[in-house]
N, CA, C, O and the ligand as a Tripos MOL2 file, in Angstrom:
@<TRIPOS>MOLECULE
protein
  309   307    78     0     0
PROTEIN
NO_CHARGES

@<TRIPOS>ATOM
      1 N          24.5860   91.3700   -1.9430 N.3       1 MET1
      2 CA         26.0520   91.4060   -2.0560 C.3       1 MET1
      3 C          26.6610   91.8450   -0.7330 C.2       1 MET1
      4 O          25.9740   92.3290    0.1670 O.2       1 MET1
      5 N          27.9790   91.6600   -0.6450 N.am      2 GLN2
      6 CA         28.7120   92.0650    0.5490 C.3       2 GLN2
      7 C          30.0820   92.5590    0.0920 C.2       2 GLN2
      8 O          30.5030   92.2840   -1.0320 O.2       2 GLN2
      9 N          30.7750   93.2880    0.9650 N.am      3 PRO3
     10 CA         32.0930   93.7920    0.5630 C.3       3 PRO3
     11 C          33.0870   92.6430    0.3620 C.2       3 PRO3
     12 O          33.0930   91.6740    1.1210 O.2       3 PRO3
     13 N          33.9160   92.7660   -0.6600 N.am      4 TYR4
     14 CA         35.0010   91.8210   -0.9030 C.3       4 TYR4
     15 C          36.3130   92.5840   -0.8930 C.2       4 TYR4
     16 O          36.3590   93.7620   -1.2460 O.2       4 TYR4
     17 N          37.3710   91.9140   -0.4910 N.am      5 ALA5
     18 CA         38.7160   92.4750   -0.6270 C.3       5 ALA5
     19 C          39.6590   91.3460   -0.9980 C.2       5 ALA5
     20 O          39.5420   90.2350   -0.4820 O.2       5 ALA5
     21 N          40.5900   91.6300   -1.8910 N.am      6 CYS6
     22 CA         41.5410   90.6060   -2.3400 C.3       6 CYS6
     23 C          42.5270   90.2820   -1.2130 C.2       6 CYS6
     24 O          43.1270   91.1910   -0.6400 O.2       6 CYS6
     25 N          42.7000   88.9860   -0.8900 N.am      7 PRO7
     26 CA         43.6320   88.6000    0.1740 C.3       7 PRO7
     27 C          45.0890   88.8470   -0.1950 C.2       7 PRO7
     28 O          45.9580   88.8070    0.6770 O.2       7 PRO7
     29 N          45.3680   89.0990   -1.4540 N.am      8 SER8
     30 CA         46.7530   89.2880   -1.8720 C.3       8 SER8
     31 C          47.1010   90.7660   -2.0490 C.2       8 SER8
     32 O          48.0700   91.2420   -1.4570 O.2       8 SER8
     33 N          46.3230   91.5040   -2.8590 N.am      9 CYS9
     34 CA         46.6930   92.8980   -3.1650 C.3       9 CYS9
     35 C          45.7640   93.9160   -2.4990 C.2       9 CYS9
     36 O          45.9780   95.1220   -2.6230 O.2       9 CYS9
     37 N          44.7440   93.4410   -1.7990 N.am     10 ARG10
     38 CA         43.8080   94.2850   -1.0450 C.3      10 ARG10
     39 C          42.8690   95.1230   -1.9100 C.2      10 ARG10
     40 O          42.1770   96.0060   -1.4040 O.2      10 ARG10
     41 N          42.8450   94.8480   -3.2030 N.am     11 ASN11
     42 CA         41.8730   95.4920   -4.0820 C.3      11 ASN11
     43 C          40.4720   95.2720   -3.5180 C.2      11 ASN11
     44 O          40.1330   94.1680   -3.0910 O.2      11 ASN11
     45 N          39.6590   96.3360   -3.5190 N.am     12 LYS12
     46 CA         38.3050   96.2190   -2.9560 C.3      12 LYS12
     47 C          37.2180   96.5080   -3.9650 C.2      12 LYS12
     48 O          36.0430   96.5620   -3.6010 O.2      12 LYS12
     49 N          37.5770   96.6970   -5.2300 N.am     13 SER13
     50 CA         36.5320   97.1290   -6.1500 C.3      13 SER13
     51 C          36.4640   96.4010   -7.4890 C.2      13 SER13
     52 O          35.4340   96.4610   -8.1610 O.2      13 SER13
     53 N          37.5310   95.7140   -7.8940 N.am     14 ARG14
     54 CA         37.5030   95.0950   -9.2370 C.3      14 ARG14
     55 C          37.6350   93.5850   -9.1290 C.2      14 ARG14
     56 O          38.6560   93.0610   -8.6840 O.2      14 ARG14
     57 N          36.5770   92.9000   -9.5480 N.am     15 PHE15
     58 CA         36.5580   91.4400   -9.4090 C.3      15 PHE15
     59 C          35.8620   90.7780  -10.5870 C.2      15 PHE15
     60 O          35.1020   91.4090  -11.3220 O.2      15 PHE15
     61 N          36.1380   89.5020  -10.7440 N.am     16 TYR16
     62 CA         35.2890   88.6270  -11.5380 C.3      16 TYR16
     63 C          34.5210   87.7570  -10.5520 C.2      16 TYR16
     64 O          35.1090   87.1810   -9.6360 O.2      16 TYR16
     65 N          33.2150   87.6630  -10.7380 N.am     17 ILE17
     66 CA         32.3980   86.7900   -9.9020 C.3      17 ILE17
     67 C          32.0020   85.5850  -10.7390 C.2      17 ILE17
     68 O          31.4180   85.7300  -11.8130 O.2      17 ILE17
     69 N          32.3190   84.4000  -10.2450 N.am     18 MET18
     70 CA         32.0020   83.1720  -10.9710 C.3      18 MET18
     71 C          30.9800   82.3740  -10.1820 C.2      18 MET18
     72 O          31.2970   81.7660   -9.1600 O.2      18 MET18
     73 N          29.7630   82.3860  -10.6690 N.am     19 GLU19
     74 CA         28.7000   81.6050  -10.0340 C.3      19 GLU19
     75 C          28.8370   80.1620  -10.5150 C.2      19 GLU19
     76 O          28.8610   79.8990  -11.7170 O.2      19 GLU19
     77 N          28.9230   79.2450   -9.5780 N.am     20 GLN20
     78 CA         29.0390   77.8350   -9.9420 C.3      20 GLN20
     79 C          27.6440   77.2450  -10.0710 C.2      20 GLN20
     80 O          26.7870   77.4790   -9.2190 O.2      20 GLN20
     81 N          27.4180   76.4950  -11.1140 N.am     21 SER21
     82 CA         26.1640   75.7500  -11.2000 C.3      21 SER21
     83 C          26.4830   74.2850  -11.4940 C.2      21 SER21
     84 O          26.4650   73.8510  -12.6450 O.2      21 SER21
     85 N          26.7770   73.5290  -10.4230 N.am     22 PRO22
     86 CA         27.1910   72.1420  -10.5830 C.3      22 PRO22
     87 C          26.0800   71.2850  -11.1900 C.2      22 PRO22
     88 O          24.9070   71.4070  -10.8380 O.2      22 PRO22
     89 N          26.4820   70.4330  -12.0960 N.am     23 VAL23
     90 CA         25.5500   69.5160  -12.7470 C.3      23 VAL23
     91 C          25.9960   68.1010  -12.4030 C.2      23 VAL23
     92 O          27.1560   67.7380  -12.5940 O.2      23 VAL23
     93 N          25.0650   67.3170  -11.8980 N.am     24 SER24
     94 CA         25.3590   65.9570  -11.4660 C.3      24 SER24
     95 C          25.1650   65.0000  -12.6430 C.2      24 SER24
     96 O          24.0540   64.8440  -13.1490 O.2      24 SER24
     97 N          26.2620   64.3580  -13.0760 N.am     25 VAL25
     98 CA         26.1950   63.5350  -14.2850 C.3      25 VAL25
     99 C          26.8220   62.1700  -14.0710 C.2      25 VAL25
    100 O          27.6220   61.9670  -13.1590 O.2      25 VAL25
    101 N          26.4400   61.2460  -14.9300 N.am     26 LYS26
    102 CA         27.1190   59.9580  -15.0280 C.3      26 LYS26
    103 C          27.7500   59.9010  -16.4160 C.2      26 LYS26
    104 O          27.0690   60.0600  -17.4290 O.2      26 LYS26
    105 N          29.0870   59.6670  -16.4460 N.am     27 LEU27
    106 CA         29.7980   59.6260  -17.7260 C.3      27 LEU27
    107 C          30.2180   58.1950  -18.0520 C.2      27 LEU27
    108 O          30.4700   57.3860  -17.1590 O.2      27 LEU27
    109 N          30.2860   57.9040  -19.3420 N.am     28 HIS28
    110 CA         30.8120   56.6080  -19.7640 C.3      28 HIS28
    111 C          32.3080   56.5820  -19.4460 C.2      28 HIS28
    112 O          33.0410   57.4740  -19.8730 O.2      28 HIS28
    113 N          32.7810   55.5560  -18.6890 N.am     29 PRO29
    114 CA         34.1740   55.5680  -18.2160 C.3      29 PRO29
    115 C          35.2200   55.5430  -19.3380 C.2      29 PRO29
    116 O          36.3150   56.0720  -19.1490 O.2      29 PRO29
    117 N          34.9240   54.9570  -20.4810 N.am     30 GLN30
    118 CA         35.9210   54.9030  -21.5530 C.3      30 GLN30
    119 C          35.8180   56.0920  -22.5250 C.2      30 GLN30
    120 O          36.8310   56.6540  -22.9400 O.2      30 GLN30
    121 N          34.6050   56.4550  -22.8710 N.am     31 THR31
    122 CA         34.4550   57.4860  -23.9040 C.3      31 THR31
    123 C          34.2330   58.8750  -23.3260 C.2      31 THR31
    124 O          34.4090   59.8670  -24.0330 O.2      31 THR31
    125 N          33.8540   58.9690  -22.0650 N.am     32 GLY32
    126 CA         33.5570   60.2590  -21.4700 C.3      32 GLY32
    127 C          32.2000   60.7960  -21.8780 C.2      32 GLY32
    128 O          31.8280   61.9100  -21.5080 O.2      32 GLY32
    129 N          31.4730   60.0170  -22.6280 N.am     33 GLU33
    130 CA         30.1470   60.4270  -23.0950 C.3      33 GLU33
    131 C          29.1760   60.5730  -21.9210 C.2      33 GLU33
    132 O          29.2420   59.8090  -20.9580 O.2      33 GLU33
    133 N          28.2840   61.5490  -22.0050 N.am     34 LEU34
    134 CA         27.2690   61.7390  -20.9750 C.3      34 LEU34
    135 C          26.2290   60.6260  -21.0630 C.2      34 LEU34
    136 O          25.5290   60.4970  -22.0670 O.2      34 LEU34
    137 N          26.1350   59.8250  -20.0030 N.am     35 VAL35
    138 CA         25.1820   58.7210  -19.9870 C.3      35 VAL35
    139 C          23.8420   59.2010  -19.4490 C.2      35 VAL35
    140 O          22.7930   58.9260  -20.0320 O.2      35 VAL35
    141 N          23.8870   59.9230  -18.3290 N.am     36 GLU36
    142 CA         22.6510   60.4720  -17.7770 C.3      36 GLU36
    143 C          22.9420   61.5670  -16.7570 C.2      36 GLU36
    144 O          24.0490   61.6690  -16.2270 O.2      36 GLU36
    145 N          21.9350   62.3730  -16.4970 N.am     37 TYR37
    146 CA         21.9860   63.3210  -15.3920 C.3      37 TYR37
    147 C          21.4670   62.6010  -14.1630 C.2      37 TYR37
    148 O          20.4610   61.8960  -14.2360 O.2      37 TYR37
    149 N          22.1350   62.7680  -13.0450 N.am     38 ILE38
    150 CA         21.7670   62.0470  -11.8310 C.3      38 ILE38
    151 C          20.9280   62.9530  -10.9470 C.2      38 ILE38
    152 O          21.2670   64.1170  -10.7360 O.2      38 ILE38
    153 N          19.8350   62.4150  -10.4340 N.am     39 SER39
    154 CA         18.9360   63.2250   -9.6050 C.3      39 SER39
    155 C          19.5520   63.4600   -8.2300 C.2      39 SER39
    156 O          20.3890   62.6850   -7.7690 O.2      39 SER39
    157 N          19.1250   64.5380   -7.5870 N.am     40 ALA40
    158 CA         19.6690   64.9110   -6.2810 C.3      40 ALA40
    159 C          19.3940   63.8390   -5.2280 C.2      40 ALA40
    160 O          20.1110   63.7520   -4.2310 O.2      40 ALA40
    161 N          18.3640   63.0250   -5.4410 N.am     41 GLY41
    162 CA         18.0030   62.0140   -4.4590 C.3      41 GLY41
    163 C          18.7580   60.7010   -4.6060 C.2      41 GLY41
    164 O          18.5170   59.7680   -3.8390 O.2      41 GLY41
    165 N          19.6670   60.6060   -5.5730 N.am     42 ASP42
    166 CA         20.4000   59.3560   -5.7910 C.3      42 ASP42
    167 C          21.2790   59.0500   -4.5770 C.2      42 ASP42
    168 O          22.1410   59.8530   -4.2200 O.2      42 ASP42
    169 N          21.0630   57.8760   -3.9310 N.am     43 PRO43
    170 CA         21.7780   57.5740   -2.6860 C.3      43 PRO43
    171 C          23.2920   57.3700   -2.8880 C.2      43 PRO43
    172 O          24.0490   57.4660   -1.9230 O.2      43 PRO43
    173 N          23.7460   57.0930   -4.1200 N.am     44 LEU44
    174 CA         25.1760   56.8830   -4.3470 C.3      44 LEU44
    175 C          25.9120   58.1740   -4.6750 C.2      44 LEU44
    176 O          27.1410   58.1910   -4.7500 O.2      44 LEU44
    177 N          25.1640   59.2490   -4.8710 N.am     45 GLN45
    178 CA         25.7810   60.5090   -5.2800 C.3      45 GLN45
    179 C          25.9320   61.4310   -4.0760 C.2      45 GLN45
    180 O          24.9400   61.8600   -3.4850 O.2      45 GLN45
    181 N          27.1790   61.7340   -3.7140 N.am     46 GLN46
    182 CA         27.4310   62.7010   -2.6480 C.3      46 GLN46
    183 C          26.9150   64.0640   -3.0820 C.2      46 GLN46
    184 O          27.0510   64.4180   -4.2540 O.2      46 GLN46
    185 N          26.3350   64.8320   -2.1860 N.am     47 PRO47
    186 CA         25.9260   66.1920   -2.5690 C.3      47 PRO47
    187 C          27.1460   67.0650   -2.8780 C.2      47 PRO47
    188 O          28.2330   66.8420   -2.3450 O.2      47 PRO47
    189 N          26.9520   68.0430   -3.7330 N.am     48 TYR48
    190 CA         28.0240   68.9830   -4.0730 C.3      48 TYR48
    191 C          28.4370   69.7580   -2.8320 C.2      48 TYR48
    192 O          27.5930   70.3180   -2.1320 O.2      48 TYR48
    193 N          29.7400   69.7900   -2.5600 N.am     49 ARG49
    194 CA         30.2220   70.4860   -1.3660 C.3      49 ARG49
    195 C          31.1550   71.6470   -1.7130 C.2      49 ARG49
    196 O          31.7400   72.2730   -0.8290 O.2      49 ARG49
    197 N          31.2810   71.9160   -2.9830 N.am     50 GLY50
    198 CA         32.1810   73.0060   -3.3810 C.3      50 GLY50
    199 C          31.5530   74.3630   -3.1480 C.2      50 GLY50
    200 O          30.4400   74.4760   -2.6340 O.2      50 GLY50
    201 N          32.2900   75.3890   -3.5340 N.am     51 GLU51
    202 CA         31.7830   76.7410   -3.3590 C.3      51 GLU51
    203 C          30.7450   77.0600   -4.4230 C.2      51 GLU51
    204 O          30.8750   76.6340   -5.5700 O.2      51 GLU51
    205 N          29.7200   77.8030   -4.0480 N.am     52 MET52
    206 CA         28.7230   78.2200   -5.0260 C.3      52 MET52
    207 C          29.2070   79.4700   -5.7610 C.2      52 MET52
    208 O          28.7580   79.7480   -6.8730 O.2      52 MET52
    209 N          30.1010   80.2070   -5.1570 N.am     53 ARG53
    210 CA         30.6030   81.4230   -5.7910 C.3      53 ARG53
    211 C          32.1140   81.5300   -5.5870 C.2      53 ARG53
    212 O          32.6120   81.4500   -4.4640 O.2      53 ARG53
    213 N          32.8290   81.7130   -6.6930 N.am     54 ARG54
    214 CA         34.2540   81.9670   -6.6120 C.3      54 ARG54
    215 C          34.5270   83.3770   -7.1350 C.2      54 ARG54
    216 O          33.7790   83.9120   -7.9530 O.2      54 ARG54
    217 N          35.6180   83.9620   -6.6410 N.am     55 ILE55
    218 CA         35.9600   85.3300   -7.0110 C.3      55 ILE55
    219 C          37.3770   85.3540   -7.5630 C.2      55 ILE55
    220 O          38.2770   84.7170   -7.0140 O.2      55 ILE55
    221 N          37.5690   86.0840   -8.6380 N.am     56 GLN56
    222 CA         38.9260   86.3590   -9.0930 C.3      56 GLN56
    223 C          39.1690   87.8520   -8.9770 C.2      56 GLN56
    224 O          38.3480   88.6610   -9.4080 O.2      56 GLN56
    225 N          40.3050   88.2100   -8.3900 N.am     57 CYS57
    226 CA         40.7030   89.6150   -8.3070 C.3      57 CYS57
    227 C          41.0610   90.0820   -9.7110 C.2      57 CYS57
    228 O          41.8770   89.4530  -10.3840 O.2      57 CYS57
    229 N          40.4610   91.1760  -10.1560 N.am     58 ALA58
    230 CA         40.7270   91.6750  -11.5070 C.3      58 ALA58
    231 C          41.9530   92.5710  -11.5430 C.2      58 ALA58
    232 O          42.2840   93.1240  -12.5910 O.2      58 ALA58
    233 N          42.6380   92.7220  -10.3990 N.am     59 VAL59
    234 CA         43.8640   93.5090  -10.3660 C.3      59 VAL59
    235 C          45.0820   92.5900  -10.4000 C.2      59 VAL59
    236 O          45.9850   92.7920  -11.2120 O.2      59 VAL59
    237 N          45.1170   91.5790   -9.5240 N.am     60 CYS60
    238 CA         46.3010   90.7100   -9.4590 C.3      60 CYS60
    239 C          46.0240   89.2830   -9.9260 C.2      60 CYS60
    240 O          46.9660   88.5200  -10.1400 O.2      60 CYS60
    241 N          44.7740   88.9100  -10.0860 N.am     61 GLY61
    242 CA         44.4750   87.5990  -10.6580 C.3      61 GLY61
    243 C          44.2760   86.4660   -9.6580 C.2      61 GLY61
    244 O          43.9750   85.3430  -10.0620 O.2      61 GLY61
    245 N          44.4350   86.7340   -8.3610 N.am     62 VAL62
    246 CA         44.2110   85.6880   -7.3590 C.3      62 VAL62
    247 C          42.7520   85.2150   -7.4110 C.2      62 VAL62
    248 O          41.8310   86.0270   -7.5030 O.2      62 VAL62
    249 N          42.5560   83.8970   -7.3510 N.am     63 THR63
    250 CA         41.2170   83.3330   -7.3850 C.3      63 THR63
    251 C          40.9940   82.4670   -6.1560 C.2      63 THR63
    252 O          41.8460   81.6540   -5.7980 O.2      63 THR63
    253 N          39.8360   82.6460   -5.5060 N.am     64 ASP64
    254 CA         39.5080   81.8150   -4.3380 C.3      64 ASP64
    255 C          38.0050   81.8640   -4.0930 C.2      64 ASP64
    256 O          37.2680   82.5420   -4.8100 O.2      64 ASP64
    257 N          37.5640   81.1410   -3.0790 N.am     65 GLY65
    258 CA         36.1500   81.1430   -2.7300 C.3      65 GLY65
    259 C          35.7210   82.5230   -2.2560 C.2      65 GLY65
    260 O          36.5310   83.2840   -1.7250 O.2      65 GLY65
    261 N          34.4450   82.8440   -2.4500 N.am     66 ALA66
    262 CA         33.9220   84.1540   -2.0570 C.3      66 ALA66
    263 C          34.1280   84.4100   -0.5730 C.2      66 ALA66
    264 O          34.3340   85.5520   -0.1640 O.2      66 ALA66
    265 N          34.0750   83.3390    0.2530 N.am     67 HIS67
    266 CA         34.2170   83.5350    1.7030 C.3      67 HIS67
    267 C          35.5930   84.0970    2.0620 C.2      67 HIS67
    268 O          35.7210   84.8390    3.0360 O.2      67 HIS67
    269 N          36.6240   83.7500    1.2820 N.am     68 VAL68
    270 CA         37.9730   84.2640    1.5470 C.3      68 VAL68
    271 C          38.0090   85.7750    1.3100 C.2      68 VAL68
    272 O          38.5850   86.5270    2.0960 O.2      68 VAL68
    273 N          37.3840   86.2040    0.2130 N.am     69 PHE69
    274 CA         37.3510   87.6300   -0.1110 C.3      69 PHE69
    275 C          36.4770   88.3940    0.8930 C.2      69 PHE69
    276 O          36.7920   89.5290    1.2500 O.2      69 PHE69
    277 N          35.3830   87.7720    1.3480 N.am     70 ALA70
    278 CA         34.5000   88.4210    2.3250 C.3      70 ALA70
    279 C          35.2170   88.5620    3.6690 C.2      70 ALA70
    280 O          35.1290   89.6020    4.3210 O.2      70 ALA70
    281 N          35.9330   87.4940    4.0810 N.am     71 LYS71
    282 CA         36.6680   87.5400    5.3490 C.3      71 LYS71
    283 C          37.7720   88.5860    5.3040 C.2      71 LYS71
    284 O          38.0110   89.2950    6.2820 O.2      71 LYS71
    285 N          38.4460   88.6750    4.1530 N.am     72 THR72
    286 CA         39.5070   89.6750    4.0080 C.3      72 THR72
    287 C          38.9220   91.0840    4.1300 C.2      72 THR72
    288 O          39.5320   91.9590    4.7440 O.2      72 THR72
    289 N          37.7410   91.3010    3.5460 N.am     73 ALA73
    290 CA         37.0890   92.6130    3.6440 C.3      73 ALA73
    291 C          36.7630   92.9360    5.1060 C.2      73 ALA73
    292 O          36.9280   94.0710    5.5520 O.2      73 ALA73
    293 N          36.2960   91.9160    5.8480 N.am     74 GLU74
    294 CA         36.0100   92.0910    7.2790 C.3      74 GLU74
    295 C          37.2750   92.5300    8.0180 C.2      74 GLU74
    296 O          37.2580   93.4610    8.8240 O.2      74 GLU74
    297 N          38.3810   91.8250    7.7170 N.am     75 ARG75
    298 CA         39.6480   92.0610    8.4100 C.3      75 ARG75
    299 C          40.2050   93.4470    8.1100 C.2      75 ARG75
    300 O          40.8440   94.0600    8.9640 O.2      75 ARG75
    301 N          39.9660   93.9350    6.9110 N.am     76 LEU76
    302 CA         40.5520   95.2190    6.5070 C.3      76 LEU76
    303 C          39.6650   96.4110    6.8470 C.2      76 LEU76
    304 O          39.9980   97.5440    6.5010 O.2      76 LEU76
    305 N          38.5540   96.1760    7.5120 N.am     77 LYS77
    306 CA         37.6210   97.2510    7.8610 C.3      77 LYS77
    307 C          38.2880   98.3290    8.6760 C.2      77 LYS77
    308 O          37.6420   99.3070    9.0520 O.2      77 LYS77
    309 ZN         44.3650   91.0690   -5.9540 Zn       78 ZN78
@<TRIPOS>BOND
     1     1     2 1
     2     2     3 1
     3     3     4 2
     4     3     5 am
     5     5     6 1
     6     6     7 1
     7     7     8 2
     8     7     9 am
     9     9    10 1
    10    10    11 1
    11    11    12 2
    12    11    13 am
    13    13    14 1
    14    14    15 1
    15    15    16 2
    16    15    17 am
    17    17    18 1
    18    18    19 1
    19    19    20 2
    20    19    21 am
    21    21    22 1
    22    22    23 1
    23    23    24 2
    24    23    25 am
    25    25    26 1
    26    26    27 1
    27    27    28 2
    28    27    29 am
    29    29    30 1
    30    30    31 1
    31    31    32 2
    32    31    33 am
    33    33    34 1
    34    34    35 1
    35    35    36 2
    36    35    37 am
    37    37    38 1
    38    38    39 1
    39    39    40 2
    40    39    41 am
    41    41    42 1
    42    42    43 1
    43    43    44 2
    44    43    45 am
    45    45    46 1
    46    46    47 1
    47    47    48 2
    48    47    49 am
    49    49    50 1
    50    50    51 1
    51    51    52 2
    52    51    53 am
    53    53    54 1
    54    54    55 1
    55    55    56 2
    56    55    57 am
    57    57    58 1
    58    58    59 1
    59    59    60 2
    60    59    61 am
    61    61    62 1
    62    62    63 1
    63    63    64 2
    64    63    65 am
    65    65    66 1
    66    66    67 1
    67    67    68 2
    68    67    69 am
    69    69    70 1
    70    70    71 1
    71    71    72 2
    72    71    73 am
    73    73    74 1
    74    74    75 1
    75    75    76 2
    76    75    77 am
    77    77    78 1
    78    78    79 1
    79    79    80 2
    80    79    81 am
    81    81    82 1
    82    82    83 1
    83    83    84 2
    84    83    85 am
    85    85    86 1
    86    86    87 1
    87    87    88 2
    88    87    89 am
    89    89    90 1
    90    90    91 1
    91    91    92 2
    92    91    93 am
    93    93    94 1
    94    94    95 1
    95    95    96 2
    96    95    97 am
    97    97    98 1
    98    98    99 1
    99    99   100 2
   100    99   101 am
   101   101   102 1
   102   102   103 1
   103   103   104 2
   104   103   105 am
   105   105   106 1
   106   106   107 1
   107   107   108 2
   108   107   109 am
   109   109   110 1
   110   110   111 1
   111   111   112 2
   112   111   113 am
   113   113   114 1
   114   114   115 1
   115   115   116 2
   116   115   117 am
   117   117   118 1
   118   118   119 1
   119   119   120 2
   120   119   121 am
   121   121   122 1
   122   122   123 1
   123   123   124 2
   124   123   125 am
   125   125   126 1
   126   126   127 1
   127   127   128 2
   128   127   129 am
   129   129   130 1
   130   130   131 1
   131   131   132 2
   132   131   133 am
   133   133   134 1
   134   134   135 1
   135   135   136 2
   136   135   137 am
   137   137   138 1
   138   138   139 1
   139   139   140 2
   140   139   141 am
   141   141   142 1
   142   142   143 1
   143   143   144 2
   144   143   145 am
   145   145   146 1
   146   146   147 1
   147   147   148 2
   148   147   149 am
   149   149   150 1
   150   150   151 1
   151   151   152 2
   152   151   153 am
   153   153   154 1
   154   154   155 1
   155   155   156 2
   156   155   157 am
   157   157   158 1
   158   158   159 1
   159   159   160 2
   160   159   161 am
   161   161   162 1
   162   162   163 1
   163   163   164 2
   164   163   165 am
   165   165   166 1
   166   166   167 1
   167   167   168 2
   168   167   169 am
   169   169   170 1
   170   170   171 1
   171   171   172 2
   172   171   173 am
   173   173   174 1
   174   174   175 1
   175   175   176 2
   176   175   177 am
   177   177   178 1
   178   178   179 1
   179   179   180 2
   180   179   181 am
   181   181   182 1
   182   182   183 1
   183   183   184 2
   184   183   185 am
   185   185   186 1
   186   186   187 1
   187   187   188 2
   188   187   189 am
   189   189   190 1
   190   190   191 1
   191   191   192 2
   192   191   193 am
   193   193   194 1
   194   194   195 1
   195   195   196 2
   196   195   197 am
   197   197   198 1
   198   198   199 1
   199   199   200 2
   200   199   201 am
   201   201   202 1
   202   202   203 1
   203   203   204 2
   204   203   205 am
   205   205   206 1
   206   206   207 1
   207   207   208 2
   208   207   209 am
   209   209   210 1
   210   210   211 1
   211   211   212 2
   212   211   213 am
   213   213   214 1
   214   214   215 1
   215   215   216 2
   216   215   217 am
   217   217   218 1
   218   218   219 1
   219   219   220 2
   220   219   221 am
   221   221   222 1
   222   222   223 1
   223   223   224 2
   224   223   225 am
   225   225   226 1
   226   226   227 1
   227   227   228 2
   228   227   229 am
   229   229   230 1
   230   230   231 1
   231   231   232 2
   232   231   233 am
   233   233   234 1
   234   234   235 1
   235   235   236 2
   236   235   237 am
   237   237   238 1
   238   238   239 1
   239   239   240 2
   240   239   241 am
   241   241   242 1
   242   242   243 1
   243   243   244 2
   244   243   245 am
   245   245   246 1
   246   246   247 1
   247   247   248 2
   248   247   249 am
   249   249   250 1
   250   250   251 1
   251   251   252 2
   252   251   253 am
   253   253   254 1
   254   254   255 1
   255   255   256 2
   256   255   257 am
   257   257   258 1
   258   258   259 1
   259   259   260 2
   260   259   261 am
   261   261   262 1
   262   262   263 1
   263   263   264 2
   264   263   265 am
   265   265   266 1
   266   266   267 1
   267   267   268 2
   268   267   269 am
   269   269   270 1
   270   270   271 1
   271   271   272 2
   272   271   273 am
   273   273   274 1
   274   274   275 1
   275   275   276 2
   276   275   277 am
   277   277   278 1
   278   278   279 1
   279   279   280 2
   280   279   281 am
   281   281   282 1
   282   282   283 1
   283   283   284 2
   284   283   285 am
   285   285   286 1
   286   286   287 1
   287   287   288 2
   288   287   289 am
   289   289   290 1
   290   290   291 1
   291   291   292 2
   292   291   293 am
   293   293   294 1
   294   294   295 1
   295   295   296 2
   296   295   297 am
   297   297   298 1
   298   298   299 1
   299   299   300 2
   300   299   301 am
   301   301   302 1
   302   302   303 1
   303   303   304 2
   304   303   305 am
   305   305   306 1
   306   306   307 1
   307   307   308 2
@<TRIPOS>SUBSTRUCTURE
     1 MET1         2 RESIDUE 1 A MET
     2 GLN2         6 RESIDUE 1 A GLN
     3 PRO3        10 RESIDUE 1 A PRO
     4 TYR4        14 RESIDUE 1 A TYR
     5 ALA5        18 RESIDUE 1 A ALA
     6 CYS6        22 RESIDUE 1 A CYS
     7 PRO7        26 RESIDUE 1 A PRO
     8 SER8        30 RESIDUE 1 A SER
     9 CYS9        34 RESIDUE 1 A CYS
    10 ARG10       38 RESIDUE 1 A ARG
    11 ASN11       42 RESIDUE 1 A ASN
    12 LYS12       46 RESIDUE 1 A LYS
    13 SER13       50 RESIDUE 1 A SER
    14 ARG14       54 RESIDUE 1 A ARG
    15 PHE15       58 RESIDUE 1 A PHE
    16 TYR16       62 RESIDUE 1 A TYR
    17 ILE17       66 RESIDUE 1 A ILE
    18 MET18       70 RESIDUE 1 A MET
    19 GLU19       74 RESIDUE 1 A GLU
    20 GLN20       78 RESIDUE 1 A GLN
    21 SER21       82 RESIDUE 1 A SER
    22 PRO22       86 RESIDUE 1 A PRO
    23 VAL23       90 RESIDUE 1 A VAL
    24 SER24       94 RESIDUE 1 A SER
    25 VAL25       98 RESIDUE 1 A VAL
    26 LYS26      102 RESIDUE 1 A LYS
    27 LEU27      106 RESIDUE 1 A LEU
    28 HIS28      110 RESIDUE 1 A HIS
    29 PRO29      114 RESIDUE 1 A PRO
    30 GLN30      118 RESIDUE 1 A GLN
    31 THR31      122 RESIDUE 1 A THR
    32 GLY32      126 RESIDUE 1 A GLY
    33 GLU33      130 RESIDUE 1 A GLU
    34 LEU34      134 RESIDUE 1 A LEU
    35 VAL35      138 RESIDUE 1 A VAL
    36 GLU36      142 RESIDUE 1 A GLU
    37 TYR37      146 RESIDUE 1 A TYR
    38 ILE38      150 RESIDUE 1 A ILE
    39 SER39      154 RESIDUE 1 A SER
    40 ALA40      158 RESIDUE 1 A ALA
    41 GLY41      162 RESIDUE 1 A GLY
    42 ASP42      166 RESIDUE 1 A ASP
    43 PRO43      170 RESIDUE 1 A PRO
    44 LEU44      174 RESIDUE 1 A LEU
    45 GLN45      178 RESIDUE 1 A GLN
    46 GLN46      182 RESIDUE 1 A GLN
    47 PRO47      186 RESIDUE 1 A PRO
    48 TYR48      190 RESIDUE 1 A TYR
    49 ARG49      194 RESIDUE 1 A ARG
    50 GLY50      198 RESIDUE 1 A GLY
    51 GLU51      202 RESIDUE 1 A GLU
    52 MET52      206 RESIDUE 1 A MET
    53 ARG53      210 RESIDUE 1 A ARG
    54 ARG54      214 RESIDUE 1 A ARG
    55 ILE55      218 RESIDUE 1 A ILE
    56 GLN56      222 RESIDUE 1 A GLN
    57 CYS57      226 RESIDUE 1 A CYS
    58 ALA58      230 RESIDUE 1 A ALA
    59 VAL59      234 RESIDUE 1 A VAL
    60 CYS60      238 RESIDUE 1 A CYS
    61 GLY61      242 RESIDUE 1 A GLY
    62 VAL62      246 RESIDUE 1 A VAL
    63 THR63      250 RESIDUE 1 A THR
    64 ASP64      254 RESIDUE 1 A ASP
    65 GLY65      258 RESIDUE 1 A GLY
    66 ALA66      262 RESIDUE 1 A ALA
    67 HIS67      266 RESIDUE 1 A HIS
    68 VAL68      270 RESIDUE 1 A VAL
    69 PHE69      274 RESIDUE 1 A PHE
    70 ALA70      278 RESIDUE 1 A ALA
    71 LYS71      282 RESIDUE 1 A LYS
    72 THR72      286 RESIDUE 1 A THR
    73 ALA73      290 RESIDUE 1 A ALA
    74 GLU74      294 RESIDUE 1 A GLU
    75 ARG75      298 RESIDUE 1 A ARG
    76 LEU76      302 RESIDUE 1 A LEU
    77 LYS77      306 RESIDUE 1 A LYS
    78 ZN78       309 GROUP 0 **** ****
């Protein structure tokens, strides 16, 4: 872990940590039904580029990527 600070209210101790676990799927375009899980090696599937961890401030409710909270903690040192 590393120090986090809220970019809005500067809270440094109360957070929700949301670990992302992206699942690569193919859905039926009309019904939304899950057709299959797509393997990481599928050449038509872009790799996931989102954040692996998001943070919500448990004081003011601001939500952003963990890097924003980590950078804010650096800045407020
Ligand atoms: Zn906050």
